[in-house]
C-alpha positions as CSV (number, residue, x, y, z in Angstrom):
1,M,-47.8,-30.2,54.4
2,K,-45.0,-31.5,56.5
3,M,-44.1,-33.9,53.7
4,M,-43.8,-31.1,51.3
5,E,-41.6,-29.1,53.6
6,K,-39.4,-32.1,54.1
7,T,-39.1,-32.6,50.3
8,V,-38.2,-28.9,49.8
9,T,-35.7,-29.0,52.6
10,Q,-34.1,-32.1,51.1
11,L,-33.9,-30.6,47.6
12,T,-32.4,-27.4,49.0
13,A,-29.8,-29.5,51.0
14,N,-28.9,-31.6,48.0
15,K,-28.6,-28.6,45.6
16,P,-25.0,-28.3,44.4
17,Q,-23.2,-25.3,45.7
18,P,-21.7,-23.0,43.0
19,K,-17.9,-23.1,42.9
20,P,-16.2,-19.9,43.9
21,A,-14.8,-17.9,40.9
22,P,-11.0,-18.1,40.6
23,P,-9.3,-14.9,41.7
24,A,-8.7,-12.3,38.9
25,P,-5.1,-12.3,37.7
26,P,-3.1,-9.2,38.7
27,A,-3.2,-6.3,36.2
28,P,-0.2,-6.2,34.0
29,P,2.2,-3.2,34.4
30,A,1.4,-0.3,32.2
31,P,3.3,-0.3,29.0
32,P,6.0,2.4,28.5
33,Q,3.9,4.4,26.0
34,Q,1.3,5.1,28.7
35,Q,4.0,6.7,30.9
36,A,3.8,10.0,29.0
37,S,4.0,12.0,32.2
38,L,7.7,11.1,32.3
39,S,8.4,12.6,28.9
40,N,10.4,15.8,28.5
41,P,8.8,18.1,26.0
42,N,12.1,20.0,25.6
43,Y,14.0,16.8,24.6
44,K,15.7,17.2,21.3
45,L,17.6,14.5,19.5
46,S,21.3,15.0,19.4
47,A,22.9,15.7,16.0
48,T,24.3,12.2,16.0
49,E,20.8,10.7,16.6
50,E,19.3,12.9,13.9
51,D,21.9,11.8,11.4
52,A,21.3,8.2,12.3
53,V,17.5,8.6,11.8
54,R,18.1,10.5,8.5
55,R,20.5,7.7,7.2
56,T,17.8,5.1,8.2
57,I,15.0,6.9,6.3
58,E,16.8,8.3,3.3
59,P,16.9,5.0,1.2
60,C,13.1,4.8,1.5
61,W,12.3,8.4,0.7
62,N,11.7,8.7,-3.0
63,I,10.6,12.0,-4.5
64,D,10.7,13.2,-8.1
65,P,13.5,15.8,-8.5
66,G,11.7,17.0,-11.6
67,T,8.7,18.1,-9.6
68,L,8.2,21.8,-9.9
69,G,9.6,23.6,-6.9
70,Y,10.6,20.4,-5.0
71,G,12.9,22.5,-2.8
72,S,10.0,24.2,-1.1
73,F,8.3,21.0,-0.1
74,Q,9.5,20.8,3.5
75,V,7.2,18.2,5.1
76,E,6.9,17.9,8.8
77,L,5.6,14.6,10.2
78,K,4.5,13.8,13.7
79,L,5.6,10.2,14.6
80,T,4.3,8.1,17.4
81,L,6.8,5.4,18.1
82,N,6.9,2.1,19.8
83,P,9.5,1.4,22.5
84,D,11.6,-0.5,20.0
85,G,11.8,2.5,17.7
86,T,9.3,1.3,15.1
87,V,6.7,3.7,13.8
88,R,3.2,3.2,15.1
89,D,1.5,6.2,13.7
90,V,2.3,9.1,11.3
91,T,0.5,12.4,11.0
92,I,1.3,15.0,8.3
93,Q,1.3,18.4,10.1
94,D,0.4,20.9,7.4
95,T,-3.1,19.5,6.5
96,G,-4.2,22.7,4.8
97,R,-1.4,22.7,2.3
98,Y,-1.8,18.9,1.9
99,A,-5.4,19.4,1.0
100,R,-4.9,22.2,-1.6
101,D,-1.4,21.5,-3.2
102,S,-1.1,18.2,-5.1
103,Y,2.7,18.6,-5.4
104,Y,3.1,19.0,-1.7
105,R,0.7,16.1,-1.1
106,A,2.9,13.9,-3.3
107,A,6.0,14.9,-1.3
108,A,4.2,14.4,2.0
109,D,2.9,11.0,1.0
110,A,6.4,10.0,0.0
111,A,7.7,11.1,3.4
112,R,4.9,9.1,5.1
113,R,5.7,6.0,3.0
114,A,9.4,6.4,3.9
115,V,8.9,6.2,7.7
116,T,6.4,3.3,7.4
117,N,8.4,1.3,4.9
118,P,9.4,-2.0,6.6
119,R,13.1,-1.4,5.5
120,C,13.2,2.0,7.2
121,H,10.5,2.1,9.9
122,K,12.7,1.1,12.9
123,L,14.6,4.2,14.0
124,P,17.9,3.9,15.8
125,L,17.0,5.8,19.0
126,P,18.3,5.3,22.6
127,L,15.9,2.9,24.3
128,D,16.5,4.5,27.7
129,Q,15.1,7.8,26.4
130,Y,11.8,6.3,25.1
131,A,9.6,8.5,27.3
132,N,11.2,11.5,25.6
133,W,11.1,10.4,21.9
134,Q,7.8,8.4,21.9
135,T,6.3,11.3,20.0
136,T,8.8,12.8,17.6
137,Y,8.6,15.4,14.8
138,L,10.6,14.9,11.7
139,R,11.1,17.5,9.0
140,F,11.7,16.2,5.5
141,D,13.6,18.7,3.3
142,P,14.3,17.5,-0.3
143,K,17.4,19.9,-0.4
144,D,19.0,17.7,2.3
145,I,18.6,14.5,0.2
146,L,18.8,15.7,-3.4
147,R,22.2,17.3,-3.4
């Protein structure tokens, strides 16, 4: 019996010890889009900023001026933007009209394509105000473009 105890003791003593796990790397700082608590819900783009955004998107917004009643197709989009001003997500706000009106749906889809078009999806907005414009609403009115 003593011989067995001695063998077990030797096996236990010669057993390799596990290496300690390396320390976990520190967590990266939260990206700016997660700092929504800093946003100002009353922030409104200045007229100059709105004009710059409009000029950026206009070349990519193609609607058929022959469409019946195109002047009544005001489309409001909710944009979620990245800190560099590129569009990350687009939501058409009037989903009821979108579902029932094929002409409106065509205009809304054209507006969505315009803001996601690689030529036009980076909006010229002030980087230092990102917390305020990370979620932006844009209204597309054909009367503004088709004059």
